[in-house]
C-alpha positions as CSV (number, residue, x, y, z in Angstrom):
1,M,110.8,-190.7,-103.1
2,K,112.2,-193.7,-105.0
3,R,115.2,-195.3,-103.6
4,L,118.4,-197.1,-104.7
5,A,119.8,-200.3,-103.3
6,V,122.5,-199.3,-100.8
7,V,125.0,-201.7,-102.3
8,F,124.8,-199.8,-105.6
9,L,125.2,-196.4,-103.9
10,A,128.2,-197.8,-101.8
11,A,129.7,-199.1,-105.0
12,V,129.4,-195.8,-106.7
13,A,131.1,-194.0,-103.8
14,A,133.8,-196.6,-103.5
15,C,134.7,-196.3,-107.1
16,G,134.9,-192.6,-106.9
17,G,132.2,-192.2,-109.5
18,T,128.9,-190.5,-109.5
19,E,125.8,-190.8,-111.7
20,S,124.6,-187.7,-113.6
21,I,120.9,-187.2,-113.1
22,D,118.4,-185.2,-115.2
23,T,116.4,-183.5,-112.5
24,T,113.4,-182.7,-114.5
25,T,110.4,-184.3,-112.8
26,S,109.6,-186.6,-115.7
27,N,113.1,-188.0,-116.0
28,L,113.6,-188.6,-112.3
29,E,110.2,-190.3,-112.1
30,N,110.8,-192.5,-115.2
31,R,114.2,-193.6,-114.1
32,A,112.9,-194.5,-110.7
33,D,110.4,-197.1,-112.0
34,R,110.9,-200.5,-110.4
35,G,113.2,-202.8,-112.3
36,Q,115.3,-199.9,-113.7
37,P,118.4,-198.3,-112.2
38,E,117.2,-195.7,-109.7
39,P,118.7,-192.4,-108.9
40,P,121.1,-192.6,-106.0
41,M,118.9,-190.3,-103.9
42,A,115.7,-190.7,-102.0
43,G,113.2,-188.6,-100.2
44,I,113.3,-186.1,-103.0
45,H,111.5,-183.0,-101.8
46,W,109.9,-181.9,-105.0
47,A,109.2,-178.2,-105.5
48,R,105.6,-177.2,-105.6
49,G,103.8,-178.7,-108.5
50,Q,106.7,-180.9,-109.7
51,A,105.8,-184.3,-108.2
52,K,103.6,-186.6,-110.2
53,A,100.6,-188.2,-108.6
54,H,100.7,-192.0,-108.1
55,G,97.8,-194.3,-107.6
56,G,97.0,-197.9,-107.0
57,G,97.4,-200.3,-104.1
58,S,97.3,-199.5,-100.4
59,P,98.6,-196.1,-99.5
60,D,100.2,-197.4,-96.3
61,L,104.0,-197.6,-96.0
62,L,105.4,-201.1,-96.3
63,Y,108.4,-202.5,-94.4
64,H,111.2,-203.7,-96.6
65,G,113.5,-205.2,-94.0
66,G,116.1,-202.5,-93.5
67,P,117.0,-200.7,-90.2
68,V,115.5,-197.5,-88.8
69,L,117.4,-195.1,-86.5
70,T,116.5,-196.4,-83.1
71,Q,117.0,-194.8,-79.7
72,Q,120.5,-195.2,-78.2
73,S,122.8,-193.3,-76.0
74,G,122.7,-189.7,-77.2
75,G,119.6,-190.2,-79.3
76,A,118.5,-192.0,-82.4
77,A,120.7,-189.8,-84.7
78,A,123.7,-187.6,-84.3
79,V,123.0,-184.6,-86.5
80,T,126.0,-182.5,-87.7
81,P,125.1,-179.8,-90.2
82,I,127.6,-178.9,-92.9
83,F,127.5,-175.5,-94.6
84,W,129.3,-175.6,-97.9
85,G,130.1,-172.8,-100.3
86,T,131.8,-169.4,-100.6
87,G,128.5,-167.7,-99.8
88,W,128.8,-168.9,-96.2
89,S,131.6,-166.4,-95.6
90,S,128.8,-164.1,-94.5
91,D,125.6,-165.1,-92.9
92,G,123.5,-162.0,-92.5
93,Q,120.3,-164.0,-91.9
94,N,122.0,-166.1,-89.2
95,K,120.9,-169.2,-91.1
96,K,123.5,-171.3,-89.3
97,G,122.1,-170.3,-85.9
98,W,118.5,-170.9,-87.0
99,V,119.3,-174.3,-88.5
100,D,120.9,-175.2,-85.1
101,T,117.8,-173.9,-83.3
102,F,115.5,-175.9,-85.6
103,Y,117.2,-179.2,-85.1
104,K,117.6,-178.8,-81.3
105,G,114.0,-177.9,-81.0
106,M,112.8,-180.8,-83.2
107,S,114.5,-183.4,-81.0
108,S,112.0,-184.9,-78.5
109,S,109.2,-182.7,-80.0
110,S,105.7,-183.9,-80.8
111,Y,106.6,-183.3,-84.4
112,E,109.6,-185.7,-84.2
113,S,107.3,-188.3,-82.6
114,T,105.4,-188.5,-85.8
115,N,108.2,-190.9,-87.0
116,T,108.2,-193.2,-84.0
117,E,105.5,-195.7,-85.0
118,Y,107.9,-197.3,-87.5
119,T,110.0,-200.2,-86.4
120,Q,112.7,-202.5,-87.7
121,S,113.2,-206.3,-87.4
122,G,112.9,-207.2,-83.8
123,G,110.4,-204.5,-83.0
124,A,112.7,-201.5,-82.1
125,H,111.0,-198.2,-82.9
126,V,112.5,-195.0,-84.4
127,G,114.0,-193.1,-81.5
128,T,112.2,-190.3,-79.7
129,S,115.2,-187.9,-79.7
130,F,118.5,-187.1,-81.4
131,S,121.6,-185.1,-80.6
132,V,122.8,-182.0,-82.5
133,N,126.5,-181.2,-82.9
134,A,127.9,-177.8,-83.8
135,G,127.8,-177.1,-87.5
136,L,130.9,-177.2,-89.7
137,T,131.6,-174.7,-92.5
138,D,133.6,-175.3,-95.7
139,L,134.2,-172.1,-97.7
140,S,135.4,-173.9,-100.8
141,A,133.1,-173.8,-103.9
142,A,130.2,-176.2,-103.8
143,P,129.1,-178.1,-106.9
144,R,127.2,-176.2,-109.5
145,N,124.0,-178.2,-108.9
146,G,122.6,-180.9,-106.7
147,N,122.2,-183.6,-109.4
148,K,124.8,-186.0,-108.1
149,T,125.2,-187.6,-104.7
150,G,128.9,-188.4,-105.1
151,P,130.2,-184.9,-104.5
152,I,128.0,-184.4,-101.5
153,L,129.0,-187.7,-99.9
154,A,132.7,-186.8,-100.6
155,E,132.2,-183.5,-98.8
156,V,130.7,-185.4,-95.8
157,C,133.7,-187.7,-95.7
158,K,136.1,-184.8,-95.9
159,M,134.4,-182.8,-93.2
160,I,133.7,-185.8,-90.9
161,P,136.9,-187.8,-90.5
162,T,135.4,-190.0,-87.8
163,P,131.8,-190.6,-88.8
164,V,129.3,-192.6,-86.7
165,A,126.8,-195.1,-88.0
166,N,123.8,-193.1,-86.7
167,G,125.3,-189.9,-88.1
168,Y,123.0,-187.7,-90.2
169,Y,125.0,-185.1,-92.1
170,P,122.8,-182.5,-93.9
171,V,124.8,-180.4,-96.4
172,Y,123.5,-176.8,-96.8
173,T,124.9,-175.2,-100.0
174,D,124.9,-171.7,-101.2
175,L,123.5,-172.8,-104.6
176,P,120.1,-171.4,-105.8
177,R,117.7,-174.1,-107.1
178,G,117.4,-172.6,-110.6
179,H,115.5,-175.0,-112.9
180,A,115.9,-178.1,-110.7
181,G,112.6,-179.6,-109.9
182,F,113.4,-180.4,-106.3
183,C,114.4,-178.5,-103.1
184,A,116.4,-181.2,-101.2
185,W,117.0,-185.0,-101.0
186,H,118.6,-187.5,-98.6
187,S,120.7,-190.6,-99.3
188,A,123.1,-193.1,-97.7
189,G,126.7,-194.0,-98.3
190,T,130.0,-195.0,-96.7
191,C,132.8,-192.9,-95.2
192,N,135.9,-194.7,-93.9
193,G,134.0,-198.0,-93.8
194,V,131.1,-196.5,-91.8
195,S,127.6,-196.3,-93.2
196,V,126.2,-192.8,-92.9
197,Q,123.1,-190.8,-93.7
198,F,123.4,-187.5,-95.5
199,A,121.3,-184.9,-97.3
200,F,121.5,-182.0,-99.8
201,F,119.9,-178.6,-99.6
202,F,119.8,-175.7,-102.1
203,D,119.8,-172.1,-100.9
204,L,116.1,-171.4,-101.0
205,D,116.1,-167.6,-100.5
206,G,113.3,-166.0,-102.6
207,D,112.3,-169.4,-104.1
208,P,108.5,-169.6,-104.3
209,G,108.7,-173.3,-105.4
210,C,110.2,-174.3,-102.1
211,D,108.5,-171.7,-99.8
212,P,106.1,-173.0,-97.1
213,E,104.8,-169.4,-96.8
214,S,105.4,-169.3,-93.1
215,P,103.7,-166.6,-91.0
216,A,106.7,-166.5,-88.6
217,T,108.5,-163.2,-88.4
218,S,111.5,-164.1,-86.2
219,Y,113.5,-165.3,-89.2
220,S,113.7,-164.9,-92.9
221,Q,111.8,-166.6,-95.7
222,G,114.9,-168.5,-96.7
223,V,115.3,-169.9,-93.1
224,A,111.6,-170.9,-93.1
225,A,112.0,-172.8,-96.4
226,L,115.1,-174.6,-95.1
227,A,113.3,-175.6,-91.9
228,N,110.4,-177.2,-93.8
229,V,112.6,-179.3,-96.1
230,S,115.0,-180.1,-93.2
231,G,112.1,-181.6,-91.2
232,H,111.1,-183.6,-94.3
233,E,114.6,-185.1,-95.0
234,L,115.5,-185.9,-91.4
235,S,112.1,-187.6,-90.9
236,E,112.9,-189.8,-93.8
237,A,116.4,-190.5,-92.7
238,L,115.0,-191.7,-89.3
239,T,112.5,-194.0,-90.9
240,D,114.4,-195.1,-94.0
241,P,118.1,-194.4,-93.3
242,H,119.5,-196.9,-95.8
243,L,116.7,-196.6,-98.3
244,N,115.5,-200.1,-97.7
245,A,113.1,-199.7,-94.7
246,W,109.7,-197.9,-94.9
247,Y,108.1,-196.7,-98.2
248,D,104.9,-197.4,-100.0
249,A,104.2,-199.4,-103.1
250,N,105.1,-196.4,-105.3
251,G,108.4,-195.7,-103.4
252,A,107.2,-192.7,-101.4
253,E,108.6,-192.3,-97.9
254,N,106.7,-190.9,-94.9
255,S,107.4,-187.3,-95.6
256,D,106.9,-187.6,-99.4
257,K,103.3,-188.6,-98.9
258,C,102.5,-185.4,-97.0
259,A,104.7,-182.9,-98.9
260,W,103.2,-179.4,-99.2
261,T,100.3,-180.1,-96.8
262,F,100.2,-178.4,-93.4
263,G,98.1,-178.8,-90.3
264,A,99.0,-176.2,-87.7
265,Q,100.2,-172.9,-89.2
266,L,103.1,-173.0,-86.7
267,L,104.4,-176.0,-84.7
268,S,105.9,-175.3,-81.3
269,F,109.2,-177.1,-80.6
270,T,110.8,-178.1,-77.3
271,N,113.0,-174.9,-77.2
272,R,109.9,-172.7,-77.8
273,S,110.9,-172.0,-81.4
274,Q,108.0,-172.1,-83.9
275,W,108.0,-173.4,-87.4
276,K,105.7,-174.1,-90.4
277,V,106.6,-177.7,-91.2
278,Q,104.7,-180.3,-93.2
279,G,103.3,-183.4,-91.6
280,N,104.4,-187.0,-92.0
281,W,102.5,-190.0,-93.0
282,S,101.1,-192.4,-90.4
283,N,99.8,-195.8,-91.2
284,S,98.0,-195.8,-87.9
285,A,96.3,-192.4,-88.7
286,Y,95.3,-193.4,-92.2
287,D,93.9,-196.8,-91.0
288,G,92.0,-195.0,-88.2
289,N,90.6,-192.3,-90.6
290,R,92.6,-189.5,-88.9
291,G,94.6,-186.7,-90.4
292,Y,94.7,-182.9,-90.3
293,S,92.9,-180.0,-92.0
294,D,95.0,-178.1,-94.5
295,P,93.7,-174.6,-95.2
296,A,94.2,-175.1,-99.0
297,R,93.4,-178.8,-99.4
298,G,90.9,-179.6,-96.6
299,F,91.1,-182.9,-94.7
300,V,94.3,-184.8,-95.4
301,R,93.9,-188.3,-94.2
302,G,97.0,-190.1,-92.9
303,C,99.1,-187.0,-92.3
304,I,100.1,-186.0,-88.8
305,D,102.2,-183.2,-87.4
306,G,102.2,-183.8,-83.7
307,T,99.1,-181.7,-83.0
308,N,96.6,-184.2,-84.3
């Protein structure tokens, strides 16, 4: 959702400090108002019913001058999942395997292509594919909540000694959401002098506030919930990696604007896996009066999922 200037986030990380954040919806929204210090996180995937409605101005995303993750050798991004927490000592639901399957299938998929209309200075588009590296596991205790970006960035720097500038490092913890108003978020920072993209995810097992209610039966509810928010955060990391590229007049990124709306009940990925994943905002679709039909909300103008 709202974003923080990268220079501030980098300064926080460099000083070894973090900012404590009240994660109630009202406080995160209020602190994110323009002209005030913003939370060092973006693309906040609010739990159902937690996000406040915004109005006024054009709904289209606006370009703010920053880079997007463009196509290069190996793909637009190099995704390396990190699984953090003592709970990962056992993985009865094979979440690690399903997370790997999700990312590998999303690359080059029609769903991933919903991000590619966005460009950076010079005209280069968001890339059409990305690479996926083997996940890494850290069985030390994860933080007690996801309210600070500093500990998550520090974990990324610890686990990735040689980061790459197009690296995307999603950190999956064993922490239940509890009373936090969000399911996940993404951010940007610096590890060993290299700018990186990273994200945070709660354990969403049995969490109705973050459940897409997928009809898929191949994997658990918790896996389905992680998949939906993983698509959200990676899409925003591709289109707004440094938190200064594409977002609308209210600070919403492309996935924020379509959160908790769904077109197809299941999207088919390139590896034949199927997932219930929200769509992403398309300026082109909105301006052309296109969108998809959500069973609960009807026609959703501007949102696309690769099937419409």
